[in-house]
N, CA, C and O atoms as a GROMACS GRO file, in nm:
protein
  544
    1MET      N    1  12.855   2.392   2.320
    1MET     CA    2  12.923   2.525   2.282
    1MET      C    3  13.060   2.554   2.301
    1MET      O    4  13.105   2.648   2.235
    2LEU      N    5  13.137   2.492   2.377
    2LEU     CA    6  13.267   2.538   2.380
    2LEU      C    7  13.334   2.459   2.282
    2LEU      O    8  13.447   2.499   2.256
    3VAL      N    9  13.290   2.347   2.214
    3VAL     CA   10  13.365   2.268   2.126
    3VAL      C   11  13.329   2.391   1.981
    3VAL      O   12  13.412   2.426   1.897
    4GLU      N   13  13.230   2.421   1.986
    4GLU     CA   14  13.219   2.494   1.865
    4GLU      C   15  13.254   2.612   1.862
    4GLU      O   16  13.241   2.669   1.754
    5SER      N   17  13.312   2.692   1.977
    5SER     CA   18  13.400   2.816   1.981
    5SER      C   19  13.526   2.744   1.969
    5SER      O   20  13.610   2.805   1.903
    6LEU      N   21  13.548   2.673   1.999
    6LEU     CA   22  13.704   2.590   1.986
    6LEU      C   23  13.705   2.588   1.840
    6LEU      O   24  13.794   2.666   1.804
    7LEU      N   25  13.653   2.542   1.751
    7LEU     CA   26  13.644   2.470   1.608
    7LEU      C   27  13.622   2.658   1.512
    7LEU      O   28  13.661   2.687   1.400
    8MET      N   29  13.571   2.720   1.584
    8MET     CA   30  13.516   2.867   1.511
    8MET      C   31  13.688   2.908   1.523
    8MET      O   32  13.772   2.883   1.436
    9ILE      N   33  13.704   2.952   1.608
    9ILE     CA   34  13.893   2.938   1.656
    9ILE      C   35  13.981   2.912   1.549
    9ILE      O   36  14.048   2.992   1.485
   10VAL      N   37  13.972   2.804   1.538
   10VAL     CA   38  14.080   2.727   1.496
   10VAL      C   39  14.049   2.713   1.335
   10VAL      O   40  14.148   2.717   1.261
   11ALA      N   41  13.920   2.698   1.274
   11ALA     CA   42  13.853   2.773   1.149
   11ALA      C   43  13.907   2.903   1.103
   11ALA      O   44  13.920   2.929   0.984
   12SER      N   45  13.934   2.969   1.181
   12SER     CA   46  13.946   3.117   1.118
   12SER      C   47  14.110   3.155   1.116
   12SER      O   48  14.163   3.261   1.083
   13THR      N   49  14.164   3.043   1.159
   13THR     CA   50  14.342   3.034   1.167
   13THR      C   51  14.379   2.990   1.072
   13THR      O   52  14.483   3.036   1.024
   14MET      N   53  14.295   2.857   0.992
   14MET     CA   54  14.375   2.785   0.904
   14MET      C   55  14.366   2.797   0.741
   14MET      O   56  14.254   2.808   0.692
   15PRO      N   57  14.453   2.796   0.676
   15PRO     CA   58  14.392   2.823   0.537
   15PRO      C   59  14.317   2.766   0.421
   15PRO      O   60  14.294   2.815   0.310
   16ASP      N   61  14.277   2.631   0.481
   16ASP     CA   62  14.186   2.577   0.402
   16ASP      C   63  14.085   2.468   0.470
   16ASP      O   64  14.122   2.396   0.563
   17PHE      N   65  14.013   2.464   0.439
   17PHE     CA   66  13.855   2.376   0.504
   17PHE      C   67  13.905   2.257   0.575
   17PHE      O   68  13.886   2.243   0.696
   18LEU      N   69  13.984   2.151   0.486
   18LEU     CA   70  13.997   2.000   0.545
   18LEU      C   71  14.132   2.026   0.645
   18LEU      O   72  14.150   1.943   0.734
   19MET      N   73  14.227   2.141   0.632
   19MET     CA   74  14.319   2.137   0.731
   19MET      C   75  14.217   2.203   0.867
   19MET      O   76  14.229   2.150   0.978
   20GLY      N   77  14.152   2.279   0.855
   20GLY     CA   78  14.094   2.304   0.970
   20GLY      C   79  13.993   2.187   1.070
   20GLY      O   80  13.980   2.166   1.191
   21ILE      N   81  13.942   2.138   0.964
   21ILE     CA   82  13.873   2.028   1.041
   21ILE      C   83  13.974   1.929   1.086
   21ILE      O   84  13.933   1.868   1.185
   22ILE      N   85  14.100   1.891   1.044
   22ILE     CA   86  14.209   1.807   1.074
   22ILE      C   87  14.254   1.826   1.213
   22ILE      O   88  14.259   1.744   1.304
   23THR      N   89  14.295   1.988   1.211
   23THR     CA   90  14.325   2.067   1.349
   23THR      C   91  14.236   2.039   1.441
   23THR      O   92  14.265   1.966   1.535
   24GLY      N   93  14.098   2.100   1.425
   24GLY     CA   94  14.026   2.106   1.514
   24GLY      C   95  14.003   1.940   1.557
   24GLY      O   96  14.007   1.936   1.680
   25ALA      N   97  13.985   1.826   1.511
   25ALA     CA   98  13.978   1.676   1.547
   25ALA      C   99  14.084   1.675   1.640
   25ALA      O  100  14.075   1.653   1.760
   26GLY      N  101  14.181   1.698   1.577
   26GLY     CA  102  14.314   1.633   1.664
   26GLY      C  103  14.301   1.734   1.797
   26GLY      O  104  14.317   1.680   1.906
   27ILE      N  105  14.275   1.866   1.796
   27ILE     CA  106  14.258   1.952   1.943
   27ILE      C  107  14.141   1.851   2.007
   27ILE      O  108  14.166   1.782   2.106
   28GLN      N  109  14.068   1.850   1.970
   28GLN     CA  110  13.947   1.773   2.063
   28GLN      C  111  13.982   1.655   2.109
   28GLN      O  112  13.945   1.633   2.224
   29GLY      N  113  14.057   1.551   2.040
   29GLY     CA  114  14.121   1.409   2.051
   29GLY      C  115  14.207   1.453   2.159
   29GLY      O  116  14.228   1.359   2.236
   30VAL      N  117  14.261   1.554   2.191
   30VAL     CA  118  14.387   1.571   2.306
   30VAL      C  119  14.318   1.591   2.407
   30VAL      O  120  14.350   1.538   2.513
   31MET      N  121  14.195   1.680   2.395
   31MET     CA  122  14.144   1.703   2.514
   31MET      C  123  14.046   1.626   2.587
   31MET      O  124  14.003   1.637   2.702
   32MET      N  125  14.015   1.524   2.470
   32MET     CA  126  13.930   1.392   2.534
   32MET      C  127  14.047   1.289   2.609
   32MET      O  128  14.017   1.238   2.718
   33LEU      N  129  14.160   1.265   2.557
   33LEU     CA  130  14.247   1.204   2.624
   33LEU      C  131  14.287   1.272   2.777
   33LEU      O  132  14.300   1.215   2.885
   34LEU      N  133  14.298   1.380   2.752
   34LEU     CA  134  14.348   1.427   2.902
   34LEU      C  135  14.255   1.463   3.010
   34LEU      O  136  14.285   1.494   3.125
   35GLU      N  137  14.099   1.452   2.939
   35GLU     CA  138  13.994   1.496   3.091
   35GLU      C  139  13.988   1.337   3.172
   35GLU      O  140  13.884   1.312   3.234
   36ALA      N  141  14.066   1.263   3.170
   36ALA     CA  142  14.043   1.191   3.240
   36ALA      C  143  13.955   1.106   3.295
   36ALA      O  144  13.919   1.078   3.410
   37PHE      N  145  13.918   1.056   3.143
   37PHE     CA  146  13.805   0.942   3.115
   37PHE      C  147  13.856   0.830   3.085
   37PHE      O  148  13.812   0.728   3.139
   38SER      N  149  13.948   0.825   3.003
   38SER     CA  150  14.041   0.673   2.976
   38SER      C  151  14.119   0.649   3.051
   38SER      O  152  14.138   0.531   3.081
   39ARG      N  153  14.211   0.771   3.121
   39ARG     CA  154  14.357   0.752   3.183
   39ARG      C  155  14.329   0.831   3.338
   39ARG      O  156  14.277   0.942   3.341
   40LEU      N  157  14.368   0.765   3.455
   40LEU     CA  158  14.374   0.845   3.570
   40LEU      C  159  14.451   0.941   3.576
   40LEU      O  160  14.566   0.899   3.588
   41PRO      N  161  14.445   1.073   3.573
   41PRO     CA  162  14.524   1.209   3.603
   41PRO      C  163  14.666   1.136   3.692
   41PRO      O  164  14.756   1.217   3.708
   42ASP      N  165  14.677   1.078   3.715
   42ASP     CA  166  14.842   1.026   3.779
   42ASP      C  167  14.902   0.952   3.677
   42ASP      O  168  15.020   0.916   3.684
   43ARG      N  169  14.843   0.933   3.601
   43ARG     CA  170  14.881   0.812   3.491
   43ARG      C  171  14.888   0.876   3.366
   43ARG      O  172  14.892   0.805   3.266
   44LEU      N  173  14.890   1.023   3.351
   44LEU     CA  174  14.867   1.080   3.239
   44LEU      C  175  15.044   1.129   3.181
   44LEU      O  176  15.107   1.191   3.267
   45PRO      N  177  15.082   1.117   3.114
   45PRO     CA  178  15.247   1.148   3.038
   45PRO      C  179  15.238   1.279   3.123
   45PRO      O  180  15.138   1.348   3.140
   46LYS      N  181  15.371   1.301   3.176
   46LYS     CA  182  15.433   1.428   3.230
   46LYS      C  183  15.438   1.566   3.168
   46LYS      O  184  15.406   1.675   3.215
   47PRO      N  185  15.487   1.531   3.047
   47PRO     CA  186  15.444   1.697   3.007
   47PRO      C  187  15.332   1.716   2.966
   47PRO      O  188  15.315   1.828   2.919
   48LEU      N  189  15.228   1.636   2.965
   48LEU     CA  190  15.096   1.694   2.954
   48LEU      C  191  15.002   1.682   3.074
   48LEU      O  192  14.881   1.702   3.069
   49SER      N  193  15.088   1.642   3.206
   49SER     CA  194  14.972   1.621   3.322
   49SER      C  195  14.987   1.749   3.400
   49SER      O  196  15.024   1.844   3.332
   50LEU      N  197  14.967   1.772   3.521
   50LEU     CA  198  14.902   1.860   3.598
   50LEU      C  199  15.080   1.956   3.629
   50LEU      O  200  15.107   2.076   3.627
   51ARG      N  201  15.147   1.856   3.651
   51ARG     CA  202  15.253   1.928   3.705
   51ARG      C  203  15.312   2.031   3.609
   51ARG      O  204  15.296   2.150   3.636
   52ARG      N  205  15.372   2.000   3.510
   52ARG     CA  206  15.418   2.062   3.408
   52ARG      C  207  15.350   2.194   3.323
   52ARG      O  208  15.387   2.311   3.315
   53TYR      N  209  15.242   2.127   3.269
   53TYR     CA  210  15.142   2.208   3.162
   53TYR      C  211  15.000   2.188   3.213
   53TYR      O  212  14.980   2.082   3.272
   54PRO      N  213  14.886   2.281   3.198
   54PRO     CA  214  14.770   2.253   3.273
   54PRO      C  215  14.702   2.188   3.169
   54PRO      O  216  14.590   2.229   3.138
   55MET      N  217  14.753   2.094   3.111
   55MET     CA  218  14.661   2.053   2.997
   55MET      C  219  14.512   1.960   3.094
   55MET      O  220  14.398   1.998   3.069
   56HIS      N  221  14.524   1.886   3.159
   56HIS     CA  222  14.456   1.845   3.212
   56HIS      C  223  14.360   1.908   3.306
   56HIS      O  224  14.259   1.850   3.346
   57SER      N  225  14.406   2.065   3.349
   57SER     CA  226  14.299   2.122   3.389
   57SER      C  227  14.211   2.245   3.314
   57SER      O  228  14.138   2.329   3.366
   58ILE      N  229  14.240   2.226   3.193
   58ILE     CA  230  14.151   2.302   3.082
   58ILE      C  231  14.080   2.227   2.994
   58ILE      O  232  14.012   2.280   2.906
   59ALA      N  233  14.092   2.056   3.012
   59ALA     CA  234  14.040   1.960   2.942
   59ALA      C  235  13.870   2.015   2.970
   59ALA      O  236  13.810   2.062   3.066
   60LEU      N  237  13.827   1.973   2.795
   60LEU     CA  238  13.677   2.026   2.817
   60LEU      C  239  13.548   1.958   2.898
   60LEU      O  240  13.438   2.009   2.917
   61HIS      N  241  13.594   1.837   2.935
   61HIS     CA  242  13.468   1.771   3.019
   61HIS      C  243  13.541   1.729   3.149
   61HIS      O  244  13.482   1.632   3.196
   62LYS      N  245  13.646   1.764   3.223
   62LYS     CA  246  13.722   1.735   3.307
   62LYS      C  247  13.594   1.755   3.445
   62LYS      O  248  13.580   1.682   3.543
   63HIS      N  249  13.529   1.858   3.414
   63HIS     CA  250  13.409   1.915   3.545
   63HIS      C  251  13.315   1.822   3.534
   63HIS      O  252  13.267   1.765   3.632
   64ALA      N  253  13.274   1.793   3.392
   64ALA     CA  254  13.164   1.747   3.387
   64ALA      C  255  13.165   1.604   3.430
   64ALA      O  256  13.079   1.558   3.505
   65ASN      N  257  13.278   1.523   3.374
   65ASN     CA  258  13.311   1.358   3.439
   65ASN      C  259  13.343   1.370   3.593
   65ASN      O  260  13.310   1.267   3.651
   66GLN      N  261  13.393   1.457   3.670
   66GLN     CA  262  13.428   1.446   3.806
   66GLN      C  263  13.260   1.483   3.862
   66GLN      O  264  13.229   1.407   3.953
   67GLY      N  265  13.167   1.568   3.831
   67GLY     CA  266  13.086   1.561   3.834
   67GLY      C  267  12.962   1.466   3.842
   67GLY      O  268  12.886   1.456   3.938
   68PHE      N  269  12.957   1.404   3.732
   68PHE     CA  270  12.899   1.240   3.742
   68PHE      C  271  12.966   1.170   3.813
   68PHE      O  272  12.895   1.114   3.898
   69TYR      N  273  13.091   1.141   3.821
   69TYR     CA  274  13.165   1.047   3.948
   69TYR      C  275  13.080   1.098   4.091
   69TYR      O  276  12.986   1.035   4.137
   70LYS      N  277  13.116   1.181   4.129
   70LYS     CA  278  13.058   1.257   4.248
   70LYS      C  279  12.922   1.264   4.271
   70LYS      O  280  12.892   1.287   4.388
   71ASN      N  281  12.831   1.252   4.194
   71ASN     CA  282  12.676   1.229   4.174
   71ASN      C  283  12.644   1.081   4.197
   71ASN      O  284  12.555   1.052   4.277
   72ASP      N  285  12.720   0.975   4.125
   72ASP     CA  286  12.731   0.823   4.138
   72ASP      C  287  12.752   0.766   4.263
   72ASP      O  288  12.670   0.696   4.323
   73PHE      N  289  12.878   0.801   4.306
   73PHE     CA  290  12.965   0.744   4.412
   73PHE      C  291  12.934   0.784   4.556
   73PHE      O  292  12.927   0.695   4.640
   74GLU      N  293  12.913   0.931   4.597
   74GLU     CA  294  12.887   1.001   4.732
   74GLU      C  295  12.780   0.978   4.802
   74GLU      O  296  12.668   1.003   4.760
   75GLY      N  297  12.819   0.898   4.978
   75GLY     CA  298  12.710   0.852   4.986
   75GLY      C  299  12.677   0.723   4.999
   75GLY      O  300  12.597   0.688   5.085
   76LEU      N  301  12.735   0.635   4.916
   76LEU     CA  302  12.722   0.486   4.874
   76LEU      C  303  12.829   0.419   4.968
   76LEU      O  304  12.928   0.476   5.016
   77ALA      N  305  12.790   0.279   4.988
   77ALA     CA  306  12.883   0.190   5.069
   77ALA      C  307  12.886   0.069   4.969
   77ALA      O  308  12.781   0.013   4.939
   78PHE      N  309  12.994   0.034   4.924
   78PHE     CA  310  13.036  -0.112   4.830
   78PHE      C  311  13.137  -0.206   4.919
   78PHE      O  312  13.221  -0.178   5.004
   79PRO      N  313  13.092  -0.330   4.861
   79PRO     CA  314  13.156  -0.467   4.938
   79PRO      C  315  13.313  -0.431   4.887
   79PRO      O  316  13.331  -0.392   4.771
   80ASN      N  317  13.431  -0.446   4.987
   80ASN     CA  318  13.568  -0.446   4.960
   80ASN      C  319  13.582  -0.613   4.941
   80ASN      O  320  13.530  -0.703   5.008
   81ASN      N  321  13.670  -0.621   4.823
   81ASN     CA  322  13.708  -0.714   4.765
   81ASN      C  323  13.862  -0.755   4.819
   81ASN      O  324  13.906  -0.870   4.807
   82LEU      N  325  13.930  -0.656   4.873
   82LEU     CA  326  14.042  -0.646   4.891
   82LEU      C  327  14.098  -0.758   5.026
   82LEU      O  328  14.031  -0.755   5.130
   83ALA      N  329  14.185  -0.826   5.020
   83ALA     CA  330  14.240  -0.940   5.143
   83ALA      C  331  14.301  -0.836   5.235
   83ALA      O  332  14.382  -0.753   5.195
   84GLY      N  333  14.255  -0.846   5.372
   84GLY     CA  334  14.268  -0.753   5.504
   84GLY      C  335  14.235  -0.619   5.495
   84GLY      O  336  14.291  -0.534   5.564
   85GLY      N  337  14.149  -0.595   5.416
   85GLY     CA  338  14.076  -0.441   5.463
   85GLY      C  339  13.933  -0.486   5.529
   85GLY      O  340  13.882  -0.594   5.558
   86PRO      N  341  13.887  -0.326   5.539
   86PRO     CA  342  13.716  -0.382   5.582
   86PRO      C  343  13.629  -0.417   5.518
   86PRO      O  344  13.633  -0.413   5.395
   87PRO      N  345  13.545  -0.452   5.573
   87PRO     CA  346  13.435  -0.548   5.482
   87PRO      C  347  13.375  -0.461   5.379
   87PRO      O  348  13.348  -0.509   5.269
   88THR      N  349  13.349  -0.322   5.407
   88THR     CA  350  13.304  -0.203   5.292
   88THR      C  351  13.396  -0.107   5.286
   88THR      O  352  13.472  -0.071   5.376
   89ILE      N  353  13.385  -0.055   5.145
   89ILE     CA  354  13.428   0.081   5.123
   89ILE      C  355  13.338   0.156   5.064
   89ILE      O  356  13.255   0.128   4.977
   90THR      N  357  13.375   0.314   5.152
   90THR     CA  358  13.248   0.425   5.096
   90THR      C  359  13.276   0.459   4.967
   90THR      O  360  13.370   0.403   4.912
   91GLY      N  361  13.199   0.556   4.895
   91GLY     CA  362  13.211   0.597   4.791
   91GLY      C  363  13.300   0.731   4.778
   91GLY      O  364  13.340   0.785   4.675
   92GLU      N  365  13.318   0.767   4.904
   92GLU     CA  366  13.416   0.851   4.888
   92GLU      C  367  13.591   0.837   4.878
   92GLU      O  368  13.679   0.904   4.823
   93GLU      N  369  13.588   0.722   4.957
   93GLU     CA  370  13.736   0.621   4.945
   93GLU      C  371  13.761   0.592   4.798
   93GLU      O  372  13.875   0.595   4.751
   94ILE      N  373  13.620   0.554   4.707
   94ILE     CA  374  13.653   0.492   4.555
   94ILE      C  375  13.696   0.641   4.469
   94ILE      O  376  13.773   0.641   4.374
   95LEU      N  377  13.643   0.742   4.513
   95LEU     CA  378  13.644   0.894   4.446
   95LEU      C  379  13.820   0.924   4.469
   95LEU      O  380  13.914   0.948   4.393
   96LYS      N  381  13.807   0.911   4.587
   96LYS     CA  382  13.980   0.958   4.627
   96LYS      C  383  14.057   0.894   4.580
   96LYS      O  384  14.144   0.958   4.522
   97ASN      N  385  14.068   0.770   4.578
   97ASN     CA  386  14.186   0.643   4.620
   97ASN      C  387  14.197   0.595   4.470
   97ASN      O  388  14.307   0.598   4.414
   98THR      N  389  14.088   0.552   4.409
   98THR     CA  390  14.070   0.481   4.265
   98THR      C  391  14.039   0.547   4.171
   98THR      O  392  14.071   0.492   4.066
   99LEU      N  393  13.973   0.674   4.156
   99LEU     CA  394  13.919   0.740   4.030
   99LEU      C  395  14.010   0.911   4.024
   99LEU      O  396  14.012   0.996   3.935
  100HIS      N  397  14.066   0.908   4.144
  100HIS     CA  398  14.154   1.036   4.147
  100HIS      C  399  14.085   1.128   4.130
  100HIS      O  400  14.137   1.229   4.081
  101VAL      N  401  13.944   1.131   4.161
  101VAL     CA  402  13.859   1.294   4.178
  101VAL      C  403  13.904   1.384   4.290
  101VAL      O  404  13.920   1.365   4.410
  102GLU      N  405  13.920   1.491   4.208
  102GLU     CA  406  13.942   1.612   4.329
  102GLU      C  407  13.834   1.640   4.400
  102GLU      O  408  13.730   1.684   4.352
  103MET      N  409  13.854   1.614   4.521
  103MET     CA  410  13.732   1.653   4.653
  103MET      C  411  13.726   1.761   4.674
  103MET      O  412  13.606   1.790   4.670
  104GLY      N  413  13.802   1.871   4.703
  104GLY     CA  414  13.849   1.972   4.747
  104GLY      C  415  13.738   2.107   4.704
  104GLY      O  416  13.744   2.221   4.752
  105TYR      N  417  13.608   2.044   4.575
  105TYR     CA  418  13.525   2.139   4.568
  105TYR      C  419  13.409   2.075   4.576
  105TYR      O  420  13.418   1.953   4.582
  106SER      N  421  13.275   2.134   4.581
  106SER     CA  422  13.164   2.058   4.562
  106SER      C  423  13.109   2.057   4.417
  106SER      O  424  13.160   2.144   4.346
  107LYS      N  425  13.016   1.978   4.356
  107LYS     CA  426  12.959   1.988   4.251
  107LYS      C  427  12.937   2.130   4.194
  107LYS      O  428  12.984   2.179   4.092
  108GLY      N  429  12.844   2.189   4.296
  108GLY     CA  430  12.816   2.325   4.259
  108GLY      C  431  12.933   2.398   4.198
  108GLY      O  432  12.918   2.460   4.093
  109ILE      N  433  13.067   2.391   4.269
  109ILE     CA  434  13.161   2.460   4.180
  109ILE      C  435  13.175   2.442   4.072
  109ILE      O  436  13.151   2.522   3.981
  110GLY      N  437  13.217   2.336   4.063
  110GLY     CA  438  13.255   2.243   3.923
  110GLY      C  439  13.107   2.274   3.816
  110GLY      O  440  13.116   2.275   3.693
  111LEU      N  441  13.005   2.292   3.874
  111LEU     CA  442  12.876   2.336   3.764
  111LEU      C  443  12.935   2.478   3.738
  111LEU      O  444  12.936   2.523   3.624
  112GLY      N  445  12.983   2.547   3.837
  112GLY     CA  446  13.005   2.682   3.813
  112GLY      C  447  13.105   2.714   3.687
  112GLY      O  448  13.081   2.766   3.578
  113MET      N  449  13.231   2.661   3.743
  113MET     CA  450  13.318   2.606   3.624
  113MET      C  451  13.306   2.592   3.500
  113MET      O  452  13.384   2.639   3.416
  114MET      N  453  13.181   2.511   3.471
  114MET     CA  454  13.149   2.450   3.333
  114MET      C  455  13.054   2.578   3.262
  114MET      O  456  13.067   2.617   3.146
  115LEU      N  457  12.956   2.632   3.363
  115LEU     CA  458  12.915   2.737   3.318
  115LEU      C  459  13.001   2.884   3.269
  115LEU      O  460  12.963   2.958   3.178
  116ILE      N  461  13.086   2.900   3.327
  116ILE     CA  462  13.220   2.995   3.280
  116ILE      C  463  13.257   2.980   3.156
  116ILE      O  464  13.247   3.057   3.061
  117ARG      N  465  13.307   2.856   3.163
  117ARG     CA  466  13.334   2.801   3.018
  117ARG      C  467  13.288   2.800   2.909
  117ARG      O  468  13.347   2.810   2.801
  118ASN      N  469  13.145   2.786   2.939
  118ASN     CA  470  13.016   2.763   2.839
  118ASN      C  471  12.978   2.899   2.787
  118ASN      O  472  12.925   2.909   2.677
  119GLY      N  473  12.999   2.990   2.851
  119GLY     CA  474  12.975   3.126   2.816
  119GLY      C  475  12.845   3.152   2.897
  119GLY      O  476  12.789   3.254   2.856
  120GLY      N  477  12.772   3.083   3.012
  120GLY     CA  478  12.687   3.073   3.055
  120GLY      C  479  12.548   3.000   3.018
  120GLY      O  480  12.436   3.024   3.062
  121SER      N  481  12.589   2.903   2.924
  121SER     CA  482  12.478   2.844   2.913
  121SER      C  483  12.510   2.690   2.898
  121SER      O  484  12.596   2.664   2.813
  122LEU      N  485  12.450   2.574   2.970
  122LEU     CA  486  12.441   2.441   2.942
  122LEU      C  487  12.339   2.388   2.882
  122LEU      O  488  12.239   2.459   2.870
  123SER      N  489  12.337   2.247   2.825
  123SER     CA  490  12.256   2.183   2.805
  123SER      C  491  12.181   2.106   2.918
  123SER      O  492  12.235   2.053   3.015
  124PRO      N  493  12.033   2.109   2.889
  124PRO     CA  494  11.958   2.046   2.980
  124PRO      C  495  12.003   1.894   3.008
  124PRO      O  496  11.958   1.850   3.114
  125HIS      N  497  12.071   1.817   2.945
  125HIS     CA  498  12.116   1.713   3.011
  125HIS      C  499  12.216   1.723   3.094
  125HIS      O  500  12.221   1.656   3.197
  126VAL      N  501  12.344   1.841   3.043
  126VAL     CA  502  12.444   1.850   3.181
  126VAL      C  503  12.374   1.875   3.311
  126VAL      O  504  12.398   1.804   3.409
  127LEU      N  505  12.287   1.976   3.313
  127LEU     CA  506  12.226   2.040   3.405
  127LEU      C  507  12.119   1.946   3.460
  127LEU      O  508  12.094   1.977   3.576
  128GLY      N  509  12.047   1.845   3.418
  128GLY     CA  510  12.022   1.737   3.495
  128GLY      C  511  12.098   1.640   3.570
  128GLY      O  512  12.076   1.604   3.686
  129ASN      N  513  12.182   1.605   3.502
  129ASN     CA  514  12.286   1.541   3.575
  129ASN      C  515  12.359   1.568   3.672
  129ASN      O  516  12.428   1.487   3.734
  130TYR      N  517  12.343   1.715   3.699
  130TYR     CA  518  12.417   1.789   3.807
  130TYR      C  519  12.319   1.822   3.917
  130TYR      O  520  12.351   1.838   4.035
  131ILE      N  521  12.193   1.832   3.866
  131ILE     CA  522  12.089   1.895   3.962
  131ILE      C  523  12.028   1.735   4.042
  131ILE      O  524  11.993   1.741   4.159
  132THR      N  525  12.022   1.635   3.986
  132THR     CA  526  11.968   1.537   4.013
  132THR      C  527  12.068   1.471   4.128
  132THR      O  528  12.188   1.460   4.104
  133CYS      N  529  12.014   1.429   4.249
  133CYS     CA  530  12.075   1.394   4.373
  133CYS      C  531  12.040   1.249   4.398
  133CYS      O  532  11.928   1.198   4.407
  134ARG      N  533  12.136   1.204   4.405
  134ARG     CA  534  12.099   1.029   4.455
  134ARG      C  535  12.114   1.002   4.580
  134ARG      O  536  12.212   1.012   4.653
  135LYS      N  537  11.965   0.951   4.604
  135LYS     CA  538  11.957   0.917   4.788
  135LYS      C  539  12.046   0.793   4.830
  135LYS      O  540  12.015   0.694   4.763
  136GLY      N  541  12.134   0.772   4.911
  136GLY     CA  542  12.165   0.649   4.962
  136GLY      C  543  12.095   0.573   5.022
  136GLY      O  544  12.141   0.465   5.061
   0.00000   0.00000   0.00000
């Protein structure tokens, strides 16, 4: 629903149908690059990262990806392949150190942020991803 709202705003400002599609696709592509799914937040280019411009903070699926990672990794332990380290590594350490997920808030806060952004409605798939809890 948020993507459709964004495209309606873009389409209303463009003089031509094709320019609206091109601009909307470009904005969505930038949002997908900055949601930290393909690159870690620390490795984003400096003009687009957290420190100078809040593009990572307003990316469309940032909270959905972080909630997905928290749902899959919290409460689990994995074998550690690093030399000289402990034999196992916890899911929380992977979230903090490897995936750079913000651990200052719970999955429920992320769900609330997504609800606010989407105008109070979420698809059943997203709700199911947040509500199901994996037992370790």
